[in-house]
C-alpha positions, 0 to 999 in steps of 0.5 A, spaced: 498 459 543 491 458 543 485 463 543 488 468 539 483 468 534 478 469 539 482 475 542 483 479 536 476 478 534 473 480 541 478 486 541 475 488 534 468 487 536 468 491 542 472 497 540 469 503 538 470 510 535 471 513 542 476 508 544 481 511 539 486 516 541 485 523 537 492 521 533 489 514 531 483 518 528 487 523 524 492 517 521 486 513 519 483 520 515 490 521 512 491 514 510 484 514 507 485 521 503 492 518 500 489 512 498 483 515 495 488 520 491 492 514 489 485 511 486 483 517 482 491 517 479 490 510 477 484 511 473 488 512 466 493 507 467 492 500 464 491 496 470 486 501 472 482 501 466 481 494 465 479 493 473 474 498 472 472 494 465 472 488 469 467 491 475 462 493 470 462 486 467 461 483 474 455 488 475 450 486 480 445 491 484 447 498 484 450 498 491 457 501 491 461 506 487 467 505 483 472 511 485 472 517 480 468 513 475 461 514 478 458 507 476 455 503 481 455 496 481 455 490 487 459 491 493 464 486 491 465 489 484 466 496 487 471 493 492 475 489 486 475 495 482 477 500 488 482 495 490 486 495 484 485 503 483 488 504 489 494 500 487 494 501 480 500 506 480 504 504 486 503 510 490 499 508 496 502 508 503 506 502 506 505 499 513 511 495 515 512 489 513 508 491 506 502 494 503 496 494 507 491 500 504 489 497 498 487 490 501 483 493 507 480 500 505 475 497 499 471 492 502 469 497 508 468 503 503 463 499 498 459 496 504 459 502 508 456 506 502 451 500 500 449 500 508 449 508 509 455 508 514 457 514 517 464 517 517 465 515 524 464 507 522 468 508 516 474 511 520 473 505 525 473 500 520 480 503 516 483 504 523 482 496 525 483 493 519 490 497 518 492 495 525 490 488 525 493 487 518 500 490 520 500 486 527 498 479 523 504 481 518 509 482 523 507 476 527 509 472 520 515 476 518 522 473 518 528 477 520 531 479 513 538 479 516 542 474 520 546 476 527 552 478 522 548 483 518 548 478 512 541 478 508 538 472 508 532 471 502 526 467 504 523 463 499 516 464 502 513 471 503 507 476 501 502 481 503 495 477 502 495 476 510 492 483 510 486 480 508 484 478 515 485 486 517 480 487 511 475 482 513 475 485 520 474 492 517 468 490 513 465 486 518 465 492 523 462 496 518 456 490 518 456 491 525 457 483 526 457 480 533 463 476 536 460 469 533 459 472 526 466 476 526 469 469 528 466 466 522 468 472 517 475 472 519 476 464 519 473 464 512 477 470 510 483 466 512 481 460 508 480 464 502 487 468 502 491 467 496 498 464 496 503 468 498 506 469 491 511 475 492 517 472 492 515 469 485 513 475 483 520 479 484 524 473 480 520 475 474 521 480 469 518 483 465 512 484 471 505 481 471 499 486 472 497 483 478 504 484 481 505 481 488 498 480 489 491 483 486 488 488 491 482 487 487 481 480 488 483 481 496 478 486 497 473 482 493 475 476 498 473 480 504 466 482 501 465 475 500 467 473 507 463 477 511 457 477 507 457 469 507 458 470 515 452 475 516 448 470 512 450 464 517 455 461 513 460 458 517 468 458 517 474 456 521 473 460 528 480 458 530 483 460 524 489 463 527 490 458 533 494 452 534 499 447 530 496 447 524 493 455 524 493 460 519 501 461 519 502 453 517 498 453 511 500 460 509 507 457 509 510 462 514 516 459 517 515 464 523 509 465 527 509 470 533 502 471 536 505 474 542 507 480 537 500 480 534 497 481 541 502 485 545 499 491 547 493 491 543 488 497 543 494 500 547 499 501 542 497 503 535 502 500 530 498 503 524 501 510 526 507 508 523 504 508 516 509 511 511 507 515 505 510 515 498 512 522 494 513 518 488 509 513 484 514 507 484 517 502 489 518 504 496 525 501 496 527 505 491 525 512 494 531 513 499 536 513 493 531 517 489 531 522 494 539 522 494 539 523 486 534 528 486 538 532 491 545 531 487 542 533 480 538 539 483 544 542 487 549 541 482 544 543 476 545 537 472 542 535 466 541 528 463 546 530 458 551 532 463 551 525 467 555 520 465 553 514 470 549 513 476 550 508 481 545 506 486 546 502 493 540 500 497 536 495 500 539 488 498 532 486 496 532 490 490 538 485 487 532 481 483 530 481 476 523 485 477 528 491 480 533 490 475 529 490 469 530 494 463 525 492 458 519 496 460 513 493 457 507 496 461 506 501 466 507 496 472 514 495 469 516 502 470 514 502 477 519 497 479 525 498 474 531 502 477 534 504 471 527 507 468 525 511 475 532 514 475 531 516 467 525 519 468 527 523 475 533 525 471 529 528 465 525 532 471 518 528 468 512 530 473 510 524 477 503 524 474 507 522 467 512 517 469 507 511 467 504 515 461 505 511 454 509 516 451 514 516 457 514 509 457 517 508 450 521 515 449 528 514 446 531 519 451 529 515 457 531 508 454 537 511 452 539 514 459 537 507 463 544 505 460 547 509 465 544 507 471 547 501 475 545 498 482 548 494 487 546 492 494 549 497 500 555 493 503 553 497 510 545 496 509 545 490 514 549 493 519 545 499 520 538 495 520 541 491 526 542 497 529 535 500 528 530 496 523 527 503 522 533 505 518 533 504 510 540 506 508 541 508 501 546 512 497 548 514 490 554 516 486 553 521 480 559 522 475 558 528 471 562 534 468 568 530 470 566 530 477 563 525 482 557 527 486 555 523 492 549 523 497 547 518 503 541 517 507 538 513 512 531 514 510 526 516 505 521 522 504 515 520 507 518 515 512 514 515 519 521 513 522 524 520 522 520 527 524 524 530 518 522 525 513 514 525 515 509 527 510 505 533 513 498 534 512 499 539 507 504 535 503 499 529 503 493 534 501 498 537 495 499 529 493 492 528 493 490 534 489 495 532 483 492 525 483 485 527 483 486 533 478 486 527 473 478 526 474 475 531 479 473 538 478 477 543 482 470 544 486 470 537 488 477 536 490 476 542 495 470 538 497 473 532 498 479 534 502 475 538 507 470 532 507 475 527 509 479 531 514 472 532 517 470 525 516 467 524 523 462 529 522 459 525 516 452 522 517 452 518 511 459 516 507 455 516 500 455 523 500 463 523 500 462 517 494 458 522 490 463 528 491 469 523 489 465 521 482 463 527 480 466 530 474 
């Protein structure tokens, strides 16, 4: 299919605030609130600390704010730090098929602050960035199960295609016209990191960049749009033809019809899921089951003999089975570790604290936890791809306790599971309390939920960085 790049760019350039339905505007504010909270929650972990240190080293003009810190650096440096911070504790939202927010929000946020963009401008950039990023990701996505429900592991995959959405959001903030936006998207496409997520999941202990450095992706978005604004040319047909983005991204599947279908009529980013736990989303359904079992039956860690979790077959890889907790990033993916901290009722905010990572009681409990792919996962997925089947068996006090769920708390696919505004606000307040005074937390929540009324988002950045 030809002309895909131009059609996507024309849509982005011509779409304005009044073109969004109210629910899309509201969802953009929700995902922004959640992402900023996650960034503030990431200030104290090593990934966050090092990223802030690196952004300070990059320095540059005092253009844009590092969230929660208050330092002003160049827009590119701030985008780097804020991308890493949003993803630092792995509590940021999910938008099938991948993480999107830490790769999409930081560039328009940084450029928006330096250019004194309005709240409406930022909402449009966030909504368009998420929409385009997830549509491109879905157009590249291979089916994870065959026609019989058997898991088929691809050896190519990643989240870096989200950069194209981030570039569009950032270009929108700079008010690029169609020609320069085409160049910005082309540059972003050619700068996209290789899709290395599959390699990441096969290595344990894990690396700090995980499936993709959100900081590098965000810095790339700033670079692409600023170059395009200055007249640097890019591939204006990057999504088109036999040798388009999908080809050099090494994808086996490219469905541009999925990318373009009802573009501007149906807003796919409304399907955002939110995390109540600071760990890999694939584990959340089983973790919900486990938490319900131990609470309903008043089980303490010493009561439990063993735990067996059954869930997504993708979890049957070294990064999730890892029992060697060297860093806080290992803790985000280790199934045994996550069940151990849950069994001890450790508050979410302390799951990745240094003392928790090395606590003997946690390391000892990890030996009780095992995982296997759920034998019916593929069958239920074929019936409804929105299902995320998980089950848990806990043996304790001479009894066996079992739970099974088709979705996790925070999933968009179930009205029962969806996170309400009040729940997202409560999550934000917990994460922000590490950095902000109560007064500023109150101001930030109000400002974000009324973001369309703000004439200059630098006012919000000041609130988010005042101790």
